[in-house]
MDAnalysis code that builds the backbone (N, CA, C; Angstrom):
import MDAnalysis as mda
import numpy as np

u = mda.Universe.empty(303, n_residues=101, atom_resindex=np.repeat(np.arange(101), 3), trajectory=True)
u.add_TopologyAttr("name", ["N", "CA", "C"] * 101)
u.add_TopologyAttr("resid", np.arange(1, 102))
u.add_TopologyAttr("resname", ["UNK", "UNK", "UNK", "UNK", "UNK", "UNK", "UNK", "UNK", "UNK", "UNK", "UNK", "UNK", "UNK", "UNK", "UNK", "UNK", "UNK", "UNK", "UNK", "UNK", "UNK", "UNK", "UNK", "UNK", "UNK", "UNK", "UNK", "UNK", "UNK", "UNK", "UNK", "UNK", "UNK", "UNK", "UNK", "UNK", "UNK", "UNK", "UNK", "UNK", "UNK", "UNK", "UNK", "UNK", "UNK", "UNK", "UNK", "UNK", "UNK", "UNK", "UNK", "UNK", "UNK", "UNK", "UNK", "UNK", "UNK", "UNK", "UNK", "UNK", "UNK", "UNK", "UNK", "UNK", "UNK", "UNK", "UNK", "UNK", "UNK", "UNK", "UNK", "UNK", "UNK", "UNK", "UNK", "UNK", "UNK", "UNK", "UNK", "UNK", "UNK", "UNK", "UNK", "UNK", "UNK", "UNK", "UNK", "UNK", "UNK", "UNK", "UNK", "UNK", "UNK", "UNK", "UNK", "UNK", "UNK", "UNK", "UNK", "UNK", "UNK"])
u.atoms.positions = np.array([
    [-26.453, -3.929, -14.187],
    [-24.317, -3.891, -14.286],
    [-24.342, -4.303, -15.498],
    [-23.202, -4.202, -16.448],
    [-22.989, -4.899, -17.839],
    [-21.837, -4.829, -17.383],
    [-21.470, -5.851, -18.274],
    [-20.522, -7.142, -18.424],
    [-19.321, -6.196, -19.005],
    [-18.268, -5.680, -18.686],
    [-17.303, -4.902, -19.380],
    [-16.027, -5.966, -19.937],
    [-15.611, -5.455, -20.639],
    [-14.372, -6.467, -21.385],
    [-13.479, -7.118, -19.983],
    [-13.197, -5.763, -19.209],
    [-12.438, -6.302, -18.107],
    [-13.065, -7.425, -16.868],
    [-14.255, -7.080, -16.853],
    [-15.052, -8.672, -16.035],
    [-14.934, -9.935, -17.145],
    [-14.990, -9.930, -17.862],
    [-14.885, -10.902, -19.154],
    [-13.531, -11.753, -19.073],
    [-12.587, -10.618, -19.074],
    [-11.416, -11.123, -18.876],
    [-10.615, -11.827, -17.731],
    [-11.563, -11.254, -16.678],
    [-11.161, -11.974, -15.136],
    [-12.141, -13.265, -15.171],
    [-12.927, -13.415, -15.800],
    [-13.764, -15.151, -15.766],
    [-14.948, -14.416, -15.379],
    [-15.367, -13.369, -15.677],
    [-16.790, -13.214, -14.883],
    [-18.055, -13.863, -16.115],
    [-18.694, -14.705, -15.737],
    [-20.020, -14.820, -16.952],
    [-21.566, -13.772, -16.622],
    [-21.852, -13.811, -17.816],
    [-23.409, -13.338, -18.141],
    [-24.223, -13.540, -16.447],
    [-23.687, -15.287, -16.334],
    [-24.843, -16.092, -15.683],
    [-24.471, -15.954, -14.348],
    [-22.756, -15.494, -14.000],
    [-22.640, -14.783, -12.720],
    [-22.846, -13.564, -12.017],
    [-22.879, -12.430, -13.106],
    [-23.223, -11.023, -13.153],
    [-24.856, -11.308, -12.771],
    [-25.409, -12.044, -13.311],
    [-27.257, -12.221, -13.021],
    [-27.658, -12.485, -11.851],
    [-26.642, -13.879, -11.392],
    [-26.721, -14.306, -10.193],
    [-26.294, -13.645, -8.492],
    [-25.255, -12.335, -8.908],
    [-24.981, -11.590, -8.073],
    [-25.724, -10.156, -8.134],
    [-27.098, -9.872, -9.029],
    [-27.555, -8.551, -8.704],
    [-28.298, -8.742, -7.635],
    [-28.891, -7.223, -6.805],
    [-28.916, -7.401, -5.574],
    [-30.862, -6.924, -6.258],
    [-31.631, -7.975, -5.488],
    [-33.323, -7.788, -5.830],
    [-33.810, -6.965, -4.121],
    [-34.933, -6.100, -4.439],
    [-35.587, -5.884, -3.430],
    [-36.870, -7.315, -2.773],
    [-36.867, -7.465, -1.785],
    [-37.920, -8.439, -1.509],
    [-39.105, -7.810, -1.326],
    [-40.024, -8.224, -2.002],
    [-41.427, -7.800, -2.127],
    [-42.399, -7.656, -1.105],
    [-41.879, -8.837, 0.095],
    [-42.222, -9.088, 1.342],
    [-41.738, -7.867, 2.558],
    [-40.489, -8.196, 2.733],
    [-39.878, -6.944, 3.306],
    [-39.190, -5.846, 3.104],
    [-38.722, -5.777, 2.045],
    [-38.097, -4.441, 1.679],
    [-36.766, -4.491, 1.603],
    [-36.229, -5.019, 2.170],
    [-34.758, -5.464, 1.858],
    [-34.062, -6.356, 0.853],
    [-32.817, -5.974, 0.552],
    [-32.283, -6.652, -0.401],
    [-31.365, -7.670, -0.132],
    [-31.460, -8.319, -1.326],
    [-30.452, -9.911, -1.245],
    [-29.795, -9.678, -2.815],
    [-29.143, -11.057, -3.156],
    [-29.005, -11.486, -4.191],
    [-29.159, -12.943, -4.485],
    [-29.330, -13.538, -5.458],
    [-29.434, -14.800, -5.562],
    [-28.139, -15.820, -5.266],
    [-27.142, -15.192, -4.940],
    [-26.123, -16.345, -4.098],
    [-25.939, -15.896, -2.923],
    [-26.767, -14.885, -2.297],
    [-26.713, -14.817, -0.520],
    [-28.161, -15.789, -0.325],
    [-29.138, -15.800, -1.402],
    [-30.063, -16.637, -1.037],
    [-29.852, -18.220, -1.232],
    [-29.099, -18.337, -1.869],
    [-28.672, -20.028, -1.855],
    [-27.973, -20.259, -0.850],
    [-26.838, -19.704, -0.452],
    [-25.863, -19.709, 0.881],
    [-26.110, -19.410, 1.840],
    [-27.413, -18.593, 2.008],
    [-27.894, -18.410, 3.476],
    [-28.991, -19.125, 3.693],
    [-30.037, -18.989, 2.736],
    [-31.604, -18.972, 3.494],
    [-31.761, -20.523, 3.079],
    [-31.127, -20.981, 1.975],
    [-31.641, -22.062, 1.236],
    [-30.383, -23.261, 1.315],
    [-29.649, -23.046, 2.761],
    [-28.515, -23.897, 2.924],
    [-28.919, -24.982, 3.765],
    [-29.285, -26.196, 3.404],
    [-29.645, -27.455, 4.138],
    [-30.879, -28.055, 3.465],
    [-31.374, -27.155, 2.397],
    [-32.280, -27.558, 1.744],
    [-32.145, -28.307, 0.316],
    [-32.678, -29.910, 0.985],
    [-32.233, -30.951, -0.635],
    [-32.164, -30.468, -1.934],
    [-33.510, -29.424, -2.203],
    [-33.554, -28.748, -3.650],
    [-32.443, -27.425, -3.985],
    [-31.702, -27.419, -2.999],
    [-30.756, -26.149, -3.764],
    [-29.581, -26.763, -4.972],
    [-29.372, -27.671, -4.606],
    [-28.613, -27.929, -5.908],
    [-29.249, -29.022, -6.817],
    [-30.833, -28.526, -7.046],
    [-31.195, -30.492, -7.596],
    [-32.253, -29.378, -8.973],
    [-31.627, -27.573, -8.982],
    [-32.748, -26.764, -10.148],
    [-33.893, -26.082, -9.680],
    [-33.849, -26.072, -8.057],
    [-35.071, -25.259, -7.790],
    [-35.197, -24.332, -7.915],
    [-36.893, -23.869, -8.743],
    [-37.105, -22.841, -9.175],
    [-37.590, -21.233, -8.756],
    [-36.975, -21.516, -7.420],
    [-37.531, -20.811, -6.328],
    [-36.346, -20.021, -5.928],
    [-36.124, -18.942, -4.920],
    [-35.741, -17.845, -4.731],
    [-35.814, -17.402, -2.975],
    [-35.257, -17.324, -2.046],
    [-35.786, -17.097, -0.849],
    [-34.937, -16.020, 0.029],
    [-35.268, -14.858, 0.312],
    [-35.078, -13.623, 1.124],
    [-34.494, -14.401, 2.359],
    [-33.003, -13.562, 2.441],
    [-32.244, -14.147, 3.449],
    [-32.816, -13.165, 4.493],
    [-33.412, -12.273, 4.482],
    [-34.048, -11.489, 5.679],
    [-35.344, -12.108, 6.307],
    [-36.570, -12.258, 6.078],
    [-37.619, -12.499, 6.360],
    [-38.090, -14.246, 5.999],
    [-37.387, -15.000, 5.024],
    [-37.337, -16.347, 4.995],
    [-38.535, -16.521, 3.963],
    [-39.204, -15.364, 3.264],
    [-39.861, -15.840, 2.173],
    [-39.543, -16.366, 0.862],
    [-40.329, -17.230, 0.357],
    [-39.688, -17.921, -1.015],
    [-40.721, -17.128, -1.875],
    [-39.779, -16.908, -3.357],
    [-40.595, -16.386, -4.674],
    [-40.016, -17.332, -5.873],
    [-41.046, -17.533, -6.701],
    [-40.556, -17.982, -7.920],
    [-39.529, -17.105, -8.806],
    [-38.490, -17.832, -9.211],
    [-37.359, -17.103, -10.057],
    [-37.749, -16.481, -11.111],
    [-38.997, -16.893, -11.985],
    [-39.247, -16.503, -12.830],
    [-40.424, -15.526, -12.424],
    [-40.172, -14.173, -13.324],
    [-40.653, -12.918, -12.992],
    [-40.274, -12.168, -12.004],
    [-39.387, -12.709, -11.066],
    [-38.897, -12.544, -9.877],
    [-37.635, -11.733, -10.400],
    [-36.805, -12.459, -11.172],
    [-35.190, -12.459, -10.998],
    [-35.131, -12.299, -12.574],
    [-36.001, -13.386, -13.250],
    [-35.712, -13.617, -15.075],
    [-37.069, -13.738, -15.200],
    [-37.106, -13.012, -16.819],
    [-38.605, -12.821, -17.244],
    [-39.272, -13.992, -18.521],
    [-38.210, -15.303, -18.589],
    [-38.588, -15.919, -19.409],
    [-38.140, -17.500, -19.118],
    [-38.789, -18.398, -19.327],
    [-38.632, -20.013, -18.905],
    [-37.346, -20.371, -19.040],
    [-36.725, -19.687, -20.574],
    [-35.029, -20.128, -20.667],
    [-34.327, -19.463, -19.637],
    [-34.249, -18.656, -19.347],
    [-33.268, -17.973, -18.376],
    [-33.398, -18.388, -17.184],
    [-34.634, -18.774, -16.622],
    [-35.333, -19.453, -15.585],
    [-34.855, -20.820, -15.501],
    [-34.348, -21.653, -16.447],
    [-34.081, -23.006, -16.596],
    [-32.078, -22.717, -16.493],
    [-32.037, -21.880, -17.170],
    [-30.385, -21.830, -17.035],
    [-30.064, -21.217, -16.017],
    [-30.893, -20.262, -15.517],
    [-30.297, -19.644, -14.310],
    [-30.236, -20.718, -12.706],
    [-31.250, -21.421, -12.388],
    [-31.579, -22.413, -11.579],
    [-30.220, -23.399, -12.214],
    [-30.077, -23.941, -12.971],
    [-28.853, -25.159, -13.567],
    [-27.546, -24.648, -13.325],
    [-27.410, -23.300, -13.510],
    [-26.396, -22.545, -12.808],
    [-26.037, -22.410, -11.522],
    [-26.908, -21.998, -10.999],
    [-26.730, -21.748, -9.383],
    [-26.936, -23.573, -8.911],
    [-27.429, -24.335, -9.165],
    [-27.716, -25.999, -8.986],
    [-25.824, -26.239, -8.996],
    [-25.312, -25.792, -10.139],
    [-23.984, -26.279, -10.427],
    [-23.075, -25.737, -9.624],
    [-23.178, -24.628, -9.248],
    [-22.334, -23.677, -8.399],
    [-22.129, -24.484, -6.817],
    [-23.907, -24.741, -6.759],
    [-23.840, -25.119, -4.886],
    [-23.581, -26.507, -4.907],
    [-23.655, -27.150, -5.935],
    [-22.643, -29.097, -6.367],
    [-21.595, -28.702, -6.009],
    [-20.907, -27.921, -6.864],
    [-19.406, -27.896, -6.665],
    [-18.627, -27.590, -5.389],
    [-19.648, -26.762, -4.510],
    [-18.959, -26.244, -3.368],
    [-19.658, -27.429, -2.043],
    [-20.475, -27.953, -2.250],
    [-20.934, -29.137, -1.607],
    [-19.321, -30.319, -2.048],
    [-19.219, -30.505, -2.915],
    [-18.398, -31.475, -3.345],
    [-16.906, -30.941, -2.921],
    [-16.740, -29.843, -2.912],
    [-15.618, -29.227, -2.168],
    [-14.888, -29.244, -0.709],
    [-16.408, -29.093, -0.104],
    [-16.500, -28.440, 1.486],
    [-17.349, -29.570, 2.246],
    [-18.487, -30.337, 1.105],
    [-18.883, -31.248, 2.278],
    [-20.530, -30.749, 2.220],
    [-21.504, -31.889, 2.667],
    [-22.588, -30.914, 2.599],
    [-23.312, -30.876, 4.077],
    [-23.832, -29.981, 4.279],
    [-24.237, -29.878, 5.696],
    [-26.029, -29.427, 5.719],
    [-26.545, -30.542, 6.340],
    [-27.867, -30.349, 6.015],
    [-28.688, -29.097, 7.336],
    [-27.743, -28.471, 8.095],
    [-27.958, -27.334, 9.141],
    [-28.574, -26.322, 8.621],
    [-29.768, -25.760, 8.395],
    [-30.099, -24.288, 8.211],
    [-29.757, -23.061, 9.405],
])
């Protein structure tokens, strides 16, 4: 998906766009996004807002490294993990932290 001028005007960032991209799980073959992974499969994990470098399938619960699966460079990996950590951290600050999974 390409970031259009209209999307940028609405506040969509390249990081947001990459984290909503749907990936096919190499284990079960079903699709999920990194946002889904962090919000559903990683809920309750203490690493979820601390720069975790893994992504977990929401269907089969198998975990994969972001590098090579979502992004192709260590710089992009670090940037995306920090971005997602900040998103989850802001959510926890707004709505509270829940350890249940």
